[in-house]
Structures are given as C-alpha cells and as structure tokens.
N, C-alpha and C positions, 0 to 999 in steps of 0.2 A: 504494500499500500504505499502511496506517496501521501507526504505530509502535507495537509490543506493549511494548518496555523499552527502555531506552537506561542505558548505563553508562559513566564516563569514568576510566580509569586515568592516574596518572602515574608514571614511571620516572624516576629520577635516578641516575646511574652506569652505566647498561646492565647487562651480564652480571655487574658486581661492585657493583651499587646494591641501592635499594630499590624497592619496587612496591607502591603504593596504591591505593584505590578510592575514588571520591567519593562512592559511598552505601553505604562499608561500613566499620568499623573493621580491617580485613585488611591487614596490613601484612606483603610478603614480603621476604625477603632474598636477594637474588638473586646466584646463584652460578653460574661457568662447568659446562658438564658434566664430569663426572668428576673432580671435584675432592674436597676432604676436608672442605670448609667445610659449615657448617650452612648450608640454606637449600634454593633450587630453581631452575631453570632454565627457560626458555622453552620448550623441550621437553616437560617434565615435567609444564606449566600445559597445553600444548595437549593432552596425551594425555588430562590429567582432562576438559578441557572438552570434547573432542570426543568423547569416550567417552559422557559424560553427555549430551549434544545427540543424540548418536546412538540410544542407549535412549529417549529422548523421543521420536523421530520413530518408531523401532519401535513404540513405545506408540501413536502416531496410526494407524500401518500395520496394526496387531492390531485398532484399533477398525473401521477402513474395511475390512478384509477378514473380519471376525466372528473371528478368531483368539484363542485363550486359551492363554498358555503363560507361564512365568515366562522373565525373563532377565537373565545378566550379561553385561556388555559388556567385554571385554580390547581396550586399546589401546595399540599400541606406536609410538612415535615415533622414526627414526632420522634422526639430522644425518649427513648426507653430505656429503664433501669432495674436489673432483676437482683437475684441474690449475689452478695460477694463483688459486687461494682460491677457486674455484668452489664454492658451496654449495648444497646441495637437502635437502628431506626428504621422507621416506617413512613411508607410514602403514600399519599394519594394524591391521583393526578384528575383532576374532574375538567372535563370540555363542554364549553357551553358553545352548540353551534346556531348562527342563525343566518337568515336569508337565505333559504334552501328548501328545494322539494324534497329532499331525503327524509325517509322515516327514521325515527330513534333507533331502531335497529341497524340501517345501512349508516349511521354514524357511529355507533358502536364499534360496527366491525371495521370501519375505518380509523377508527381510535385504536383499537387493538394491532392493527397492522403499524400505526405510528408507534406503538410500544417494541414491534419487532424492529424497527428502524432507526430509532433512537440510540444514540451513540451513549448518553446517560443511561438508559434501561438497559442495555447490552453490559455496560460497567457495574450495574448494580445487581444485574441477574445473578439470582441464588445467593447475594449476600444482605440484600434489602427486601424485606416485603414489601412490594408495589402493589397498589390497587388502583385500575384505573374505570372512570366513569364518563358517562356522559350525558347529554340533554340537549333536547332543540327548543330553541325560544321562538 
C-alpha cells in the first residue's frame, strides 16, 4: 500500500499535559475525563476522529453504490473500567441520513458497508466494541 498521508503527534504529560502535531499549529491542553479543567481528553479526540473518518468512508460507499443522501455522524466513546484497573473502550456510531428516498434498511446496509471500509473501524476491529446504527430523517 502507498501512504496517502502521515502525521506525528507529540504528547507531554499524558492526560494532564499538552499534545501537538508536527504538521499543524494545533496544540491541545490534555485533561482527564470528567474534570472541570479546560481542554480535551483522548476519548473526545477519538470520537471526533472516528466520526470524521467514518463519514468519509460512508462517502466512498455512497459513490460505490450510487446512493445519494446527506449524512451526519454522531460518535460516542465510553471509557470503561473493570476490576484491577482493567480499562476498555466502547464506541457507538449513529448515522442520521436525510434528503433521500432510500429506506431505513437500505441506509443501515450502507452504514454497515462503511464500517467495513473505514480505517478506524479496521484498526479497532477485535479490540474495541463498536456498534453502528442509523436513522432516516
């Protein structure tokens, strides 16, 4: 495979530090989840990144299937804790389709195909529980 894009992040201080990118002026103040400090946590960044990637994959599927509809992707990420500091992530992706004559079942099938195409979905397969759903407005 050829590389289409590459970036590098640098994080100092973990969940209570800063994160920067090598190819952007973006600097994020990292904070633990549930705190009142200003900043963001890794779970929030995963939710945004996964949602954007998934909607991009859905765009590819739309072209492949000659389907036309608008889409909004809502992504939730849960940080779970089990016994003995066992941590796990769970993701829910919900696509809201509009401006379409397609049925809810047809949209759901396209969403499931997008889940097979999405690089984030491939990266998390077998590692993170991911649930995909959809609705038509």
